N, C-alpha and C positions, 0 to 999 in steps of 0.2 A: 342451555348449557348444562353438560353433564358432569356430575360431581361424583367422587368416589372416595371411600375412605382410605388414607395414606397408610402404608404398612406400619404396623405398630412394632416397637422394640420389645422383643420377647425372646426368652431362652427356650420355649417350647417348640416341639417339632412342628413344621409345617411342610406339606408336600411341595415339590418344585413347581407344581401346576397352580401355585397361589402367589400373589405378589409377595406376601411375607416369605414363603419358602424360597422363592427365586431370589430374593434380596439376601437371604441368610447364605444361601449358596454362593453368590458373587462376593459377598463381604467377608466370608470365612477364608482367611489365608491358608496357605499350605502350611503343615505342621513344620515348625523351626528344626533345622538340623541340630541335634544334640547328640553328645556322646553317649553311648550305651552305658558306660560306667558312671555317668553322672548320677550321684547318689540322690540328688534332689528330683530326679525324675522317677517318680513312683511306678510302681508296677501297673496300676490302673491306668496312669497316663501312658505308658508303653503299650498297654493292651489297646487303648483307644487309637494310638498312633498307627499300630499294625492292623487294626481293623478298618481304618480308613484307607491308610497306606498312601501309595502315590499313584498319580495318573500319568502313564507313560505316552508320549507322543509318537504315534505310528506313522508310516508313510501315507496311510489314507487320511489322517488328520491333516496332514500338510496340503494334501490335495484338495480337501474339503475347504480349508481356510483359504487358500489361494483363489478357488473357485468363486467364494462368497465375496471376497474383496473385490474381484472383477466384476461381479454382479452389482454390487453396490455402486460402482462407478457407471456401469453400463445403464442402470435404472435411475441414475440421479437426475433429477429435473423432469422426468417422464410423467406427463400429467394424466395420461389415460392409456387405455390399449392393453395389450397382453404384456405385462411385466415377465421377465425371465426369473426362473426360480431353480431349485436344486432338489434332487431326490437322492438320499443316502440309502442304498439298498444293500442287502446281503443276508447271509445265513443268520440265525439265532447266535447269540453269545459271541459275536465278532466285534462288539464294542460300538455298534452304530449310535446308540443313546448316548454312551459317554462321550463319543465325538461330537454329537449335536450339541450337548450341554457345554462342553469345553469351548466350542465355537461361540456359543451364546455369552458365555461368561467373558471371553476374549473380546467380543464386540462391545459388550456393556462397559467394561473397564476402559476401553479406548474411547468410547463416548464421554465417560466421566472426565477423563483427561482433557479432551477437546471442549467441554462445557463445565468447568470447576464452578462449584457453589451454586449451581443450578438445580433446585429441587423441582419436583413435578415433572420429570422426564421419565420416560419408560422405554428404554432403546430396544429391549428384547422381551417377547412374550413366549411363554413355553406352555403347551397343552399336550394331552394325549387324546386319541380318538377313543371315546367310549365304545365298548362292545354293542354290537346291534345298534349303532347310531343312527339317530334322525337329525335332520338339520337343526330342529330346536336344541336337541341335546348337544349338538357340536357348538352352536353359538352360546349355550349356556356355560360350556366350558370356558369360552373367552371371557364371559361376564364374571364367572367365578373368580378367575384368575385377577380380574380387575377390581373384585369387591363390590361390583354394581348390586345394588338392591334389586331383586327380581320378584315381582309380584305375581301371584298365580294368574291373575287376568292378562298379564302382558303376553302377547303373541310373539311369534318368530320374527316378525317384520319389526316390530317395537324394539325387541332386545337386540337385533342386528344393527338398526340405526343406532342405538345408544352405544353399542361396542365400537362401530366404525368411527362415530364422531369423536369419542374419547380417545382412541389410539392415534387418530390424526393430531388432536390436541397435545398428546403427550409425545409426539415425536418418534413413534415407534419406527425402528429401521428394520427389524428382523422379527419374523413370526416363525417359531419352530413348532412343528406338529408332528408327533411321534405316534408310531404303530398305525400308520396309514393303511397297512395291510388288512386291517379290520373292516374296511370299507368294502363290502362286496355290491359291485355296482351292477351286479346281475339282478339284485333285489330292488324293489322300488326305494325303499329307505335309503339303501347304500347309494344308488344313482343320485338321489335327491341331495343326500349329504355331500356327495363329490361336486354336485352343482353349487351348493352353498360355499365351499371351499374356494371355488372358482370366482364366485361373486364377490367373496370378501378380497381376494387378490386383486380384483378390479377397483375396490373402493378403498383399500388401505394402502397407501403408498410405501410398501415395505416389501422387502425380499422374504418369499415364503420358501421355508426349507422344510421337506418332508422325509420322514424315515420310517422304514418298515422292512419286514422280512421278504426278500426276493419279490420286490414290487414290480419289476419288469417282467415277470411271468405270472402276476396276479391279474384279476379282472379290472382292476384300477386303469390299466393302461389299453383296455381292449374297447372296441367299438367306437362310436362317433365321440363320446365323452372322453374315452381314453387317448384317441389321436389329438383332440385338442390339448390334453394335458402334456402328451409327449412332444407336442410341438413348442411348449413353453419352457419345459424342464429338462435340465441336463441331468443325467444319472451318474452318480459315482458309486462304483461296487466297492463296498467294504468286506473284502474277502478275508478268510483265514490266512495267516502268513505262511509262506511255503518254506521247506527245508530241502531244497534241491540243489540249486546252483550255489556256487561260492558267494555270490551277492545276497541270495536269499538267507543263507547261513549267517553272513555277517550281520544282516538287520536283525535277525533273531538273537544272535548272541549279544548285540549292543542292548537290546531291550532287556535280555536276562541279567546282563551285567548292571544295568541301571536298578533293576529291582534287587539284586544282590548288595549293591552299595547303600541302597536305602534301608537295608534291614539294621535294626538296632537291637540285637541279641548279644548278650555279653560273651557267649562262648562260640559264637559262629564264626567260622574260618572264611575270611573274605575270598570270593571267588568259587566258593563251593557250588553255587548254583550254575556257573557258566560251565564246570566240568560235567553237568548233567543236562546241558542244553538240549541235546538230542533226545534225552529220556522224556524232558518237559515238553517237547514238541510233539512226541508220540502220545504222551498222555493227555494233551490238551487239543491236539488236532490244529495247533497253531492259532486257536481262538483266544483272543485277549481276555474275555470273560472267564474262561474256564483257567487260564494261567493264574489271573488275579485271585480267583477262588483258592486254588491250590497252594499258592505261596502264603497267602493272608492266614488261612486256615492252619497251615504248618507252623508258621510263626506264633500264632495264638496258642496252638497246642504245646509248643516249646516252652512258652512263658508259664503256662499252667502246670506243666509237669517239672518245671525247673530245669530242663536240659539246656534251654537258651541256645539251641543251634538247630539248623535244619540239614537233615542227612537224607540219602536216598531211601533208607529204611522208613523214616519218617513220612517221606513224600508218598511211599507206597501204601501207607497206611490211611492216607486221605482220601475219602470216597467223594468223587465229584457227582454232578448230575448224571441221571441215567444215559442221556444221550451221549455225553462225553465218554463215559466209561464203555458204552458199546462201540463207539468209534475207535477207542484205544484197543479194544480186544479184537476188533475185526481183522487187522493185518495179520495177528498170530493164527486166526483160524484159517486165513488163506494160505498161510506158509506151512500148514500141516500136511505131511504127505498124504496120499490117499491109502485107506486101509486095504489090506488084502483080503480078497475073498477066501474064505476057508474052504 
């Protein structure tokens, strides 16, 4: 019988790749909607609100959620063999990790509603692949999430058996594995780590969901190992949102409008962000991570300097990550007319 320490009630920060951290994430409700003029809402509390802000549901999130619900039904009662899974793939800063975490939170809350007052369940497990991972490093991440005591003399097989036994006992339905692009199956360690994940998928009766940068063009899906993985996993592309067709623009405008309405700045004019929707898309390239960074930092700056509103001038002063800034400048370079030769 495998035992593990139950998550403790604590206010200290714990990463989501631990049981404590994951439970804190699931248990923390969205910030309550309060009026910006509420005098009992302190500046520090409003700073905390805008730092965390809101998680917007994108079309990719709906696709991922629907796909996992179907997989849960498809794999129900399957005792062995190749269970089906899902890969969330796309460029950096498009919201892949956020989509995965929100998926896990939704599944866990739904499980709690179906099994009220039942402690000792762990519907969802979330880990990230360590850099230059080996099979033992990977399974140790599972054990660390679970709080399993690991002795130096324990080998990979012993840790794997302990993890699989416990996850079966806890009724785990969903295993979320982030940063799978870090597994380079061209190396021996990467190939063996990929094999370890495949083995875990056969021993643990759960849906495995992987997330990584451009996974379909990575070594992970090449060769014999890659073909086995490709046969079992459906890929959902989490692309940057486009701004071409009327439908594309409507989706983008709706997301920006939701962010605008979520702001709690006392001098902000409602709808301002929507008037700058095209500019926001050009600045962020349609990437949700960059958009969230831009709006949250602008809101915090306006709170710190007392202006309490977001303007285009303020947005232009916010510097994003270097990749986002390069993408934003690239179209302007292309539109410059050729220089005349003297």
